[in-house]
C-alpha positions as CSV (number, residue, x, y, z in Angstrom):
1,M,-0.5,-0.6,-0.4
2,N,1.4,3.5,-0.4
3,F,2.1,5.3,3.3
4,L,0.6,8.6,2.8
5,T,0.8,11.0,5.7
6,V,-1.7,14.0,6.7
7,D,-0.2,16.7,8.7
8,L,-2.9,19.4,10.6
9,A,-0.7,21.7,8.1
10,M,0.4,19.3,5.0
11,A,-0.2,15.6,3.4
12,A,1.8,14.0,1.5
13,V,1.6,11.2,-0.8
14,E,4.8,8.8,-1.3
15,E,5.6,5.8,-4.9
16,P,7.8,4.0,-5.7
17,S,9.3,5.6,-7.9
18,A,8.2,8.9,-7.5
19,K,9.1,11.9,-5.5
20,R,7.4,12.3,-2.1
21,Q,4.8,15.4,-3.2
22,K,3.5,18.2,-0.8
23,I,0.3,19.1,0.1
24,E,-0.4,21.9,2.1
25,E,-3.5,22.8,4.1
26,K,-5.0,25.3,5.4
27,P,-6.9,26.6,8.5
28,E,-8.9,28.2,6.1
29,D,-10.1,25.8,4.1
30,S,-11.0,23.4,6.9
31,A,-14.8,22.9,6.7
32,E,-15.7,24.2,9.6
33,D,-14.8,27.7,9.2
34,V,-17.0,27.7,6.0
35,S,-20.2,26.2,7.6
36,N,-21.0,28.8,9.3
37,G,-23.1,27.1,12.5
38,K,-25.3,26.5,9.6
39,E,-27.6,23.7,10.6
40,E,-29.4,21.5,8.4
41,E,-32.9,22.3,6.6
42,V,-35.8,20.5,8.0
43,E,-36.5,17.6,6.0
44,K,-40.0,17.6,4.6
45,K,-42.7,14.5,5.3
46,K,-41.5,11.3,5.1
47,P,-43.9,8.4,3.3
48,S,-45.0,5.8,5.6
49,G,-45.9,2.5,4.5
50,I,-46.1,-0.8,5.2
51,P,-43.2,-3.3,6.5
52,L,-42.5,-6.3,4.8
53,I,-40.3,-8.9,5.9
54,C,-38.2,-11.8,4.6
55,G,-36.0,-14.7,4.4
56,S,-35.1,-16.8,7.7
57,M,-36.7,-16.0,10.8
58,N,-34.1,-18.4,12.9
59,W,-31.7,-15.6,14.6
60,D,-29.6,-17.2,16.7
61,L,-28.6,-19.1,13.2
62,M,-28.2,-17.3,11.4
63,G,-24.5,-16.3,9.2
64,R,-23.8,-19.8,12.0
65,E,-22.6,-23.0,11.7
66,K,-23.2,-23.2,15.5
67,S,-25.6,-21.2,18.3
68,R,-23.4,-19.6,20.8
69,V,-26.1,-18.5,22.6
70,N,-27.8,-18.2,26.2
71,T,-31.1,-19.4,24.5
72,K,-32.7,-21.9,22.5
73,P,-32.5,-22.1,19.3
74,R,-36.3,-22.4,17.4
75,K,-36.8,-24.0,13.8
76,V,-39.3,-22.2,12.2
77,E,-39.7,-22.4,8.2
78,P,-38.3,-19.8,6.4
79,A,-40.7,-16.1,5.1
80,W,-40.4,-17.4,1.4
81,T,-42.2,-15.0,-0.2
82,P,-42.6,-11.0,1.5
83,Q,-45.1,-11.3,4.1
84,I,-46.4,-8.6,6.4
85,I,-45.2,-7.4,9.7
86,S,-48.3,-8.5,12.1
87,A,-47.4,-6.2,14.9
88,L,-46.5,-3.4,12.5
89,S,-49.2,-3.7,10.2
90,E,-51.9,-0.9,12.7
91,V,-48.8,1.4,12.9
92,R,-46.8,3.7,9.4
93,V,-43.9,3.1,9.3
94,T,-41.7,5.7,7.4
95,D,-37.7,3.7,7.7
96,I,-37.1,0.5,8.4
97,I,-33.1,0.2,9.3
98,A,-30.9,-3.0,8.3
99,G,-27.0,-4.2,7.3
100,P,-24.7,-6.2,5.8
101,C,-23.1,-7.3,9.0
102,A,-26.5,-7.3,10.9
103,A,-28.8,-10.6,11.9
104,H,-31.0,-7.4,14.5
105,S,-33.3,-4.8,12.5
106,F,-35.4,-1.2,12.8
107,F,-38.2,0.1,12.3
108,I,-39.3,4.0,12.9
109,T,-43.4,5.3,12.4
110,D,-44.0,8.7,11.5
111,K,-45.1,9.4,15.2
112,G,-40.9,8.4,15.9
113,K,-41.5,5.5,17.8
114,L,-39.0,2.3,17.7
115,F,-39.4,-1.1,16.9
116,G,-36.7,-3.3,16.8
117,L,-36.5,-7.4,16.5
118,G,-33.9,-9.8,15.9
119,R,-30.5,-11.3,17.6
120,N,-30.0,-9.2,20.8
121,E,-27.2,-11.7,22.4
122,S,-24.9,-8.7,23.2
123,G,-28.4,-6.1,24.4
124,Q,-27.8,-4.5,20.8
125,L,-31.7,-3.7,20.3
126,G,-31.8,-1.6,23.1
127,L,-34.1,-3.6,26.0
128,G,-31.8,-4.2,28.6
129,N,-31.4,-7.9,28.6
130,T,-30.3,-9.8,26.2
131,I,-33.1,-12.4,25.3
132,R,-33.5,-13.1,21.0
133,Q,-36.7,-10.9,20.0
134,D,-39.0,-13.8,17.5
135,G,-41.1,-10.7,16.6
136,A,-40.6,-7.3,16.3
137,I,-41.7,-4.9,19.4
138,E,-41.5,-0.7,21.0
139,I,-38.3,-0.6,22.8
140,P,-39.3,0.7,25.7
141,F,-36.2,3.0,26.3
142,F,-36.8,5.4,23.9
143,V,-41.0,5.4,24.5
144,D,-40.6,9.3,25.1
145,K,-38.3,10.3,22.8
146,K,-39.1,11.1,18.6
147,V,-36.3,8.5,17.2
148,I,-34.7,10.2,13.6
149,G,-32.8,7.5,12.7
150,A,-31.3,3.6,13.2
151,A,-28.4,2.4,12.2
152,V,-27.2,-1.5,12.7
153,G,-23.7,-3.6,12.3
154,R,-23.1,-7.6,13.7
155,G,-23.5,-7.0,17.3
156,H,-23.9,-3.7,18.0
157,S,-26.2,-0.2,17.2
158,I,-26.8,3.2,17.2
159,V,-30.2,5.5,17.6
160,L,-30.5,8.5,16.3
161,T,-33.3,10.6,18.4
162,E,-34.6,14.7,18.2
163,E,-34.3,16.0,21.4
164,D,-30.3,14.6,23.5
165,G,-28.3,12.9,20.1
166,A,-27.3,10.1,19.4
167,Y,-27.0,6.3,21.8
168,G,-25.8,3.4,22.0
169,M,-25.7,-0.5,22.7
170,G,-24.7,-3.1,22.7
171,E,-21.2,-4.5,21.5
172,N,-18.7,-2.3,22.8
173,D,-15.0,-3.9,23.2
174,M,-14.1,-2.0,20.5
175,G,-15.6,1.5,21.5
176,Q,-17.7,1.1,18.4
177,L,-20.4,2.8,20.6
178,G,-18.8,6.1,20.9
179,I,-20.1,6.6,24.2
180,G,-16.4,6.9,25.6
181,T,-15.7,3.5,26.7
182,N,-14.6,-0.2,26.2
183,V,-13.6,-2.9,29.0
184,G,-12.6,-4.9,26.1
185,K,-12.9,-8.0,25.3
186,G,-17.0,-9.3,25.4
187,A,-17.4,-5.4,26.6
188,T,-21.4,-5.0,26.0
189,V,-23.8,-2.4,27.1
190,T,-28.2,-3.8,27.4
191,T,-28.9,0.0,28.0
192,P,-28.3,2.6,25.7
193,K,-26.0,5.3,26.8
194,P,-25.4,8.4,25.4
195,V,-23.1,9.2,22.0
196,Q,-19.8,11.3,23.0
197,L,-21.3,14.0,20.2
198,Q,-21.8,17.4,21.4
199,Q,-23.5,18.0,18.2
200,K,-26.9,16.9,17.3
201,V,-25.8,13.6,15.2
202,K,-28.5,13.0,11.3
203,N,-27.2,10.4,10.2
204,A,-25.2,6.8,11.5
205,A,-23.5,3.7,9.4
206,C,-21.8,0.6,12.2
207,G,-19.7,-2.7,10.1
208,F,-18.2,-5.0,12.1
209,D,-16.9,-3.6,15.1
210,F,-16.9,0.3,14.4
211,T,-19.4,3.4,13.7
212,L,-19.1,6.8,11.6
213,F,-21.7,9.7,12.8
214,V,-22.6,11.9,10.5
215,T,-23.5,15.8,12.2
216,S,-25.9,18.3,11.3
217,K,-23.3,20.6,10.3
218,G,-21.6,17.6,7.8
219,F,-18.7,16.6,10.2
220,L,-17.8,13.2,9.8
221,Y,-16.8,10.9,12.7
222,S,-15.5,7.7,13.4
223,A,-15.0,5.2,16.5
224,G,-14.5,1.5,17.5
225,S,-11.5,-0.2,15.5
226,S,-9.5,1.1,13.2
227,E,-7.6,-2.3,11.8
228,S,-8.2,-1.7,8.4
229,G,-8.3,2.7,8.6
230,Q,-11.5,1.7,8.1
231,L,-12.2,5.0,10.9
232,G,-10.7,7.6,7.6
233,I,-8.4,9.2,10.8
234,N,-4.7,8.1,8.7
235,D,-4.4,5.5,11.1
236,N,-5.1,1.7,11.3
237,G,-3.9,1.7,15.4
238,E,-1.7,-1.3,14.7
239,Y,0.9,-1.8,18.2
240,I,2.7,-4.8,19.7
241,E,2.5,-6.0,23.1
242,G,3.6,-9.3,24.2
243,R,4.7,-10.3,21.0
244,K,1.0,-10.2,19.9
245,L,-0.6,-7.8,17.0
246,F,-3.1,-5.4,18.3
247,Y,-5.1,-2.5,17.0
248,T,-6.1,1.2,18.7
249,A,-9.4,1.2,20.5
250,H,-10.9,4.3,20.1
251,A,-14.4,5.3,22.2
252,V,-14.5,8.4,22.0
253,P,-15.7,9.5,18.0
254,T,-13.3,11.2,16.1
255,R,-13.6,14.1,13.7
256,V,-12.5,12.5,10.6
257,H,-10.7,16.4,9.6
258,S,-9.7,15.5,5.8
259,F,-10.4,14.3,2.2
260,F,-8.7,13.3,-0.7
261,T,-8.6,12.8,-4.7
262,K,-5.9,11.1,-6.7
263,D,-5.2,12.1,-10.8
264,P,-5.6,9.4,-12.3
265,R,-2.6,9.1,-14.7
266,T,0.0,11.8,-12.1
267,K,-1.0,9.5,-8.8
268,E,-1.0,12.7,-7.4
269,V,-3.1,12.7,-4.4
270,T,-4.3,16.4,-3.2
271,R,-6.9,17.2,-0.6
272,V,-10.1,19.1,-1.4
273,P,-11.0,21.5,1.1
274,N,-14.3,22.0,2.4
275,V,-15.8,18.4,2.1
276,L,-19.5,18.6,4.2
277,I,-20.8,15.2,4.6
278,R,-24.7,14.2,4.5
279,Y,-24.7,10.5,4.0
280,V,-22.7,7.0,5.3
281,S,-22.6,3.2,4.5
282,A,-20.8,1.1,5.9
283,G,-19.9,-2.3,4.7
284,Q,-17.1,-5.5,7.3
285,H,-14.5,-3.1,7.1
286,H,-15.0,-0.2,4.2
287,C,-17.2,2.5,4.3
288,L,-18.2,5.3,2.1
289,A,-19.4,8.8,2.2
290,I,-21.8,11.0,0.0
291,S,-20.9,15.0,0.3
292,E,-23.4,17.7,-0.2
293,N,-21.6,18.5,-3.9
294,D,-22.6,14.8,-4.6
295,E,-19.3,13.3,-4.1
296,L,-18.4,10.0,-3.6
297,Y,-15.1,9.1,-1.1
298,T,-14.2,5.2,0.1
299,W,-11.9,3.8,2.4
300,G,-10.9,1.5,4.8
301,F,-10.0,-2.4,3.9
302,N,-9.7,-2.9,0.2
303,G,-10.0,-7.2,-0.7
304,H,-11.3,-7.9,-3.5
305,G,-11.4,-3.6,-5.1
306,R,-14.1,-3.1,-2.7
307,L,-13.1,0.9,-2.6
308,G,-13.7,1.5,-6.4
309,H,-10.7,2.5,-7.0
310,R,-8.7,0.7,-9.3
311,T,-6.3,-0.8,-6.8
312,T,-6.7,-3.7,-3.8
313,E,-4.9,-1.3,-1.6
314,N,-6.3,-0.4,2.4
315,E,-6.7,3.2,2.1
316,L,-6.3,5.2,5.6
317,I,-8.0,8.4,4.6
318,P,-11.9,8.8,2.6
319,M,-10.2,9.1,-1.9
320,R,-12.8,9.9,-3.7
321,V,-14.3,7.6,-6.1
322,L,-12.9,9.1,-9.6
323,H,-16.0,7.2,-11.8
324,F,-19.1,9.3,-10.4
325,R,-18.6,13.6,-11.6
326,P,-20.6,16.0,-9.2
327,G,-22.9,17.6,-11.9
328,D,-22.9,14.9,-15.0
329,K,-26.3,13.7,-14.9
330,N,-24.7,10.4,-16.6
331,S,-21.9,9.2,-14.1
332,S,-23.1,11.9,-11.1
333,V,-24.3,9.4,-7.6
334,K,-27.9,9.7,-5.9
335,I,-27.3,7.1,-4.0
336,A,-24.4,4.8,-2.4
337,K,-24.3,2.2,-0.3
338,C,-21.6,-0.9,1.0
339,S,-22.1,-3.9,0.7
340,Y,-21.1,-6.4,2.9
341,G,-18.1,-7.3,0.3
342,G,-18.2,-4.0,-1.9
343,C,-20.1,-0.9,-2.6
344,F,-23.3,-0.1,-5.0
345,A,-24.4,3.2,-6.2
346,V,-27.2,4.9,-8.2
347,N,-26.7,8.1,-10.8
348,N,-29.3,10.4,-11.5
349,L,-30.5,8.5,-14.1
350,G,-31.6,5.7,-12.0
351,N,-29.0,3.7,-13.0
352,L,-27.3,0.6,-10.7
353,Y,-23.5,0.3,-10.3
354,C,-21.1,-2.1,-8.6
355,W,-17.6,-3.3,-7.2
356,G,-16.3,-5.7,-5.6
357,Q,-17.7,-8.4,-4.4
358,N,-21.6,-8.4,-5.2
359,Q,-23.2,-11.4,-6.4
360,I,-22.8,-10.9,-10.0
361,N,-22.4,-13.7,-12.0
362,R,-19.7,-13.9,-8.8
363,L,-17.5,-10.9,-11.3
364,E,-15.6,-8.7,-9.0
365,C,-14.2,-5.9,-9.9
366,P,-11.9,-2.8,-8.7
367,Y,-14.3,-0.1,-10.5
368,P,-17.5,0.8,-11.0
369,I,-19.6,-1.2,-13.2
370,P,-23.0,-1.5,-14.7
371,V,-25.5,-3.2,-13.8
372,E,-26.8,-4.5,-16.9
373,D,-29.7,-6.3,-16.2
374,L,-31.5,-3.3,-15.0
375,Y,-30.8,-1.0,-17.6
376,G,-33.9,1.2,-18.5
377,W,-35.1,0.9,-14.7
378,N,-35.4,3.8,-12.5
379,V,-34.0,2.6,-9.3
380,N,-35.8,4.7,-5.9
381,D,-33.7,2.3,-3.6
382,I,-31.0,-0.4,-2.8
383,G,-30.5,-2.6,-0.3
384,P,-26.8,-4.5,-0.4
385,G,-26.7,-7.8,2.2
386,K,-23.7,-10.4,2.3
387,N,-24.4,-12.6,0.1
388,H,-27.9,-11.5,-1.8
389,H,-29.6,-7.3,-1.8
390,V,-32.5,-6.1,-3.5
391,V,-33.8,-3.9,-5.7
392,A,-36.2,-1.1,-4.9
393,A,-37.3,-0.4,-9.0
394,D,-40.4,2.0,-10.5
395,F,-42.7,-0.9,-9.4
396,S,-41.1,-4.2,-8.8
397,S,-38.7,-5.5,-5.9
398,I,-35.2,-7.2,-7.5
399,A,-33.5,-9.4,-5.5
400,F,-30.5,-11.6,-6.8
401,G,-26.9,-13.5,-4.9
402,K,-27.0,-16.5,-2.9
403,A,-30.0,-17.9,-1.2
404,T,-31.3,-20.4,0.5
405,T,-33.9,-19.5,3.1
406,G,-35.8,-17.3,1.7
407,E,-34.3,-14.1,1.4
408,L,-35.0,-13.0,-2.0
409,G,-38.3,-13.7,-1.4
410,M,-38.6,-15.8,-5.3
411,G,-40.4,-18.8,-3.2
412,H,-39.3,-22.2,-1.8
413,T,-37.7,-22.9,-5.0
414,V,-35.4,-20.8,-5.6
415,K,-32.1,-20.9,-3.7
416,S,-30.3,-18.2,-5.8
417,S,-30.0,-16.2,-9.0
418,S,-26.6,-14.8,-10.3
419,R,-28.6,-12.5,-12.3
420,P,-31.2,-9.8,-10.9
421,D,-34.9,-11.1,-10.8
422,K,-38.5,-9.9,-9.7
423,M,-40.5,-11.3,-6.8
424,H,-42.8,-12.2,-8.1
425,G,-45.6,-12.1,-5.7
426,V,-45.0,-8.2,-4.7
427,D,-44.7,-7.5,-8.5
428,G,-46.9,-3.6,-8.9
429,L,-45.9,-2.4,-5.1
430,K,-43.8,0.5,-5.3
431,M,-41.6,0.1,-2.6
432,I,-40.0,3.3,-0.4
433,Q,-36.9,1.3,0.8
434,C,-35.4,-1.9,0.9
435,G,-33.2,-3.5,2.8
436,A,-30.8,-6.6,2.7
437,G,-29.6,-8.7,7.0
438,A,-28.2,-11.3,7.5
439,A,-30.7,-14.0,5.6
440,H,-33.7,-12.1,5.4
441,T,-35.2,-9.2,3.4
442,L,-36.7,-6.3,4.7
443,L,-38.8,-4.5,2.4
444,L,-41.3,-0.7,3.5
445,A,-44.7,-1.2,0.7
446,A,-46.3,2.1,-0.7
447,D,-50.5,1.2,0.1
448,D,-51.7,5.0,-1.3
449,D,-53.1,3.6,-4.1
450,D,-56.1,1.2,-4.6
451,E,-54.0,-1.2,-6.1
452,S,-51.6,-1.7,-3.8
453,K,-54.1,-1.9,-1.2
454,E,-55.4,-4.9,-3.2
455,I,-51.9,-6.7,-3.6
456,L,-50.8,-5.8,0.3
457,K,-54.3,-8.1,0.6
458,K,-52.8,-11.2,-0.8
459,L,-49.8,-11.0,1.9
460,D,-49.4,-13.8,4.2
461,V,-48.9,-12.2,7.7
462,N,-46.2,-12.9,9.9
463,D,-47.5,-13.0,13.4
464,D,-44.0,-13.9,15.7
């Protein structure tokens, strides 16, 4: 990997056959100076709908060869096609939260209430215990708060509230909750605790053992393990103790100050000034961020080329993905999310791109390529997972990848699909959002017309 050093005053890049080049970073270039403390404008009212689920409900066993839990795993038939979640059928849901590393999920209602289900062995649901939650239940801790967002990782969660900031719960062995404390291996937090950030958090993303936070001013912070550079602070935190290799844990969120771009011809690296972030996403050990200028940055672990920089070398700082060019309607990024081992992005024309390892015809690519099977579709949302992915396009839900427990939503006869295909049972429904977790899929269906209501009436109800 090319060694990149970032200082408060300058940054430099060194390549095997090139001279060291210095990059000036002037204090007046700081994004903090140009933000003027401006808070994000009030968002428009979010559309709401009916949440659906398909895939495995064996939360303790998903993604494992053997169970490692303190409750007896249950064995139930998977939902082979999308089903209505009974506990949420009488509320209006505005957000569904799933993640490629997670076997638990959250739902946010139009009243700001938070519901959760799934694996809970580390207290990641914030229920004050470590008992598995088979059906959706409202999280009591947030009953008197207005929830505006959430994120889920392997064994930890972040919940964003309107009144008093962000909260973390679940695994905290690497300080990934950002609550200011961590006590090493086995550390868990079963009751939500405040994240140590004084600014309001508008967006968060959880990876395997780290977390990203975006404040209302557009500043990016990170906490947790820095093993592959996923914190974006130009340090992977390696240190040796007793002949063993360890990695530094950052229990307090650290500001990511600098963002860079590399000239594809000369390989010269320069700092991009005044970058403010509007959205972040996290995979296993890699990250992406979209700036308010619609620039796309990626960093962290780069196995299989999942960062999209045409290399497989890890990046310790956010580096711009050159394929997407702000202001160009053909290549300006609208949506981008991390899968477990790669990334997906949608441009302003609604075309879908992918890179890294993403289960499309078993192709691995270190730079963005179009998903040609979806040419002509207008992609509304994407839900990248680990072994399977889901796409909401026009009035269809499309899935592809490996699946043995119904997560593709195509019936019990379809175990995998290397090419995108429709979930025929919900064809004709417009999906507001979609998400892919460990061996399960979530969909948020619009029900604002008679035709949609008729389709929903024909679906089974999951009454766990």
